[in-house]
N, C-alpha and C positions, 0 to 999 in steps of 0.2 A: 504493500500500500504506500509506503514511503517514497516509492519511485515516482509517485504523482504529486508529491509535496513540492511546490515551487517556491516562488519568492513573493507570495501574497498577491498573486495576480498582477504583479507590477508590469506596466506597459513596456514594450521594447523601447519606446521613446525615452523613458526615464533611465533605462540602462545605458543608452547612448549618451545621455546628458551626464550621467555619473562618471563617465570616463574623461570628461573635459573640465578643466578648471577655469579657462578663459573663454568666454562666449560672446559672440556678436549677434544681437537680435536686430534684424533690419526689415523695414517695411518693403515688401516685394513689389507692390504696384503703385505705391506712392500715396500722396496726400495724407490720409489718416491711418494708413496701415501700421506705422510704427506705434501709434496709440493703441491699436488693437492687440499689440504684443505686450502691453504693460502687465497684465496678470502674470504672465510667464516671467517677465523681468523681476517682479517682486518675489516670486517663488524661488527663482534661481539665486537671487541675492540672499534670501533667508537661508539658503543651503551653503552659504559661504563662497559662492562662485564670484569671480570677477566678471562683470557683465557690462558690455558696451552697447550703445544704441546707434542705429543708422536708419536711413529712409531714402527711398527713391523720391527725390524732392521735386515738387511742382513750384517751389518758390523761386522767384527770379533773384539769383544771388550774384550776378556778374559784377555788381558794384558793392556788394556787401564786404564788410571789413573782417570777416572770419578768416581763420587760418586756412590757406589753400593747401590741400593735401595733394591734389593732382590737377594739372592743367594740360591741355593739349600741347603738342610739341612747340607750336608757334605761340609765344607769350601773348599775342593779341587774340588768340583763339579762346573759346569758352572754357570755363572751369568744369572739371569732371567731378571733383569731390572737394567739399569744404567742411571744416569743423565748425559747427554752430554752437554758441553758448547763449546764456540769458542776456548777455550784453552785446551780442552781435548787432551791428547797425545795418539795416537793409540797404541803405545807400541809394534808394530810389528817389528821383526828382518828382515823379508822379506819385503823390501821396495816396491816391485812390487805390493803388496796388500794394501798399505796404501792409495791409491787413492779412495778406495771405502768407503766413510764415509759421506753419505748424511746428517745425523743429524748434524755433526760438520760444514759442509759447509753452512747449513742453518743458524746456529748460527753466523757464520762469516759474512754472508750476512747482517743479522740484525745489526751487529756491524759496518760494513763498509758503508752500505747504509743508515741506520737509526740511527746510534749511540745508539743502544739499546743492552743491554745484556740480552739475553734470554737463555733458556735451552730447550732441547728436551729429553724426556724420551724414551730410546731405550729398547723396549721389545723384548726378544729373543724367537725364535721358540722352545717352550718346550711343555709339556702336558697341557691340559686344566686346570688341578688343579693348576699347578704352575703359569700359565699365569693369572689365576683368582686372585691368591694371590698377584701377582705383580700389577695388576690393583687396587685391594683393597688397597694396600699400598699407591699408588699415590692418590687415591680418598680420603683416610683418611688424608693424608699429607696436602692436599689443600682444604679439605671440598668440593670436587667436587659434584655439584648437577646435572650435565648433561654430559654424554659422547657422542660425535659424532664421530663414526668411518667413515673414508673416504676411499672408494674403487675406484681406477682409473680403470674403467671397470665395468663389471657386473657379473663376475663369482661368486661373493658373493651371488647372487640371485638364483643360481642353486639349485634345490631341491635334486638332486642326481641321478635321474633316466633318465636324459638326455643322449643322445649319447656321448657328450663330455662336460666335466665340466670346461675346462680351467685349472687353477692352484688353486684349492680350498683350499689347506692345510692351508696356513697362514690366508686366509680370514675367514674360518669357525672356526679355532682356536680362532681368535680374537672375533668373534661374540659370540661363546659359552662362552668364558671367561668373557666377559663383561656382558652377560646375567646372569651368575652365580654370578657376583659381586654385584648383587641386587642394581643397580643404574638406574635412569632414562636414557634411551639410545636411540640413533637414528643411523641408518645406512644411509650414503649418498653415492650415486654413481655418478660419473662423467666420461664421456668418453664412453657412451653407444655405442657399436659397435666396440670398440678397441680390444675386446677379441676374435674377429672372427679368429685371427691368432693363437689362442690357441684352436680353434675348437668350441667356444661358438656360438650357433646359435642366430642371432638377434631375430628370432621368439620366441625362448625359453625365451629370456630376456623379451620381451614384454608380453608373457604369464605370466611370473613370476610377473611382475608389475600388471597385471590385477588380478591375484589371490590374491596378497597381498592387492590390493584395495578392492576386494570383502570381504576380512577378516577384513577390517577396518584399515589396517596398512599403507596405502599410505598417506604421509603427504604433497605432492605437489612437484612441480618442477619449476625451473626458469632458464633463460638463462644468461650466462655471456657475457657482451658486452665489446668491447675494449675501450669504452669511460669511463668505470667505473674505478676510481682510484684503487680500490681493485684488479681489474684484471690486471692493469698496473704493480702493485707491484708483483703480481704472475708471470707475464711474465719475469720481470727483475730478480727475485729470481731464476726462472727456468733456465735462461740463465747463471747466475752466477754459480749455482751448476753444471750444465751440463758441463761447461768449465773445471771443476776440476775432473769430474768423468770419469772412463774408459769405462763405459757403457752408451749408449745413452738413453735418456728418451723417449722411443718409444710411450708410452701412452700420455705423456705430449705433445710431438710433435703434435700428432693428435688433442688433445684438443685445443692447441694454434692455430693450423692451422684452426680449425673450428671457433674459436673466430674471426680470421682475415678474415673469409669469403671464405676460400678455399673450393673447392668441388671436389669430385671424386678422381682420381689417382694423387694427389699432394704429392710428396715425394722427399725430399732433403737429407734424411739421408743416410750416407754411408753404414751403416750396413743393410739397407733394400732396397737398390736401385733396387734389382731384384724382389721385391714384388710389387704387385698391390694393392694399398690402396684405400679405399673408404671414404674419408673425407666427413662429412656431418653435418648439423646443430645440430643433436641430441647429438653430442660429446661435445658440449660446454654448456650442460644443467646439472644442479644438480638435482638429484632425491632423495627424502628423504622418509625413511620408519621407522616405529616403529620397533626397533630392536627385541623386543620380538616376534612380529608377523613374522618377517623374520626367526627367530630361530625355531619357531614352524613348519614352512613349510619344514625344512630340514628333509628329510625322513629317513636318516641314523643316526639321532642325537643320538639315544639310543646306537648305536654301538661305538660312539667316545667321548661322552661328559664326560666320566669318565677316559679317557686315561691319562697315566702318562708321555708320551713322544710322539714326532712326529711320530716315527715309529709305535707305537701302533695305532695312529690315522689312518695311511694309511692302516694298517691291517684291522681295523674296516670298513673303507670305501670300501676296496676291497672285504671284506666278503659280505657286503650288495649288491654290484654291481654284484658279481659273482653268487648270488642267485636270481637275477632278471630273469624272463623269457625273457624279451626283454627290450631294452633301447629305449627311445623316440627319434626319429629322425624327426625333423620338420623344414620346411622352409616356407616362405610366399607362400600362394596358388596363382596359376596363374589365370588370368582373366577367361579363359575358364572353370575353375573349378566351377565358380559361374553361368555359363550359363545353 
């Protein structure tokens, strides 16, 4: 009987985490994704891990006064990665755009709420090669042993032949860049079902999880509960950042609503008051995957992984999809289909 005594049903995810002492949690698709990784950040810090934060940034930082980690070879060319702190000045002349700075507001929350000075590495949307170099620079700087990319949603799991992919550009750029950085890496998704408003089929998402499981790449999942201190910190930080941003955290709203036990068409956002939502318990669960296995499942990988900029990436993706005979369109089967 003892042959079946294990480690208390511990997820493979936690086993992978236990083997690393320095970890980078980075937003995979940008904007608020780094915020959706905060429950994990607090949990890992409580375990004594040295944890750093990054994000695929949508902030305009070309004139910001943060520490430049990597710039394209020509000094006049755009920044690829910058270290943002609570004191970073946006440097924009047009003050109407200065409100869009998730990374800085997150640093400010840590200062004001926890009296801690942290920084967030802002990665910019460049080609896979440049983004890889940026991740390598941060990895070497802190001797990172594990990178955990966090996607708010599940479009990062789309293989490429689905009818709708959501907004895959930033997610897949991040996945391929970290893959090429040759570091132990995990993809975490939270907010399953929130991408349906970008056309991502829930059925396609669950098929992706099944196929990655079959390939040995699923590391487990667990729910976030409102009684968890890590989750309470996540909610407070989300509210703080949202109060300073010009764009509502649509994905975060659905995740938090799920954590609070809301269900169905619960919607208090001004920007989406005309949309019918479907809040459900899956949205407040983290799902974790071996990043290498996720990357191997991307069917258009060979057309985009050597691209030098984001435009070339989209050209490669469009070329792949335009040459498909048909795109997969799927939804859950109805009961009568099984009779």
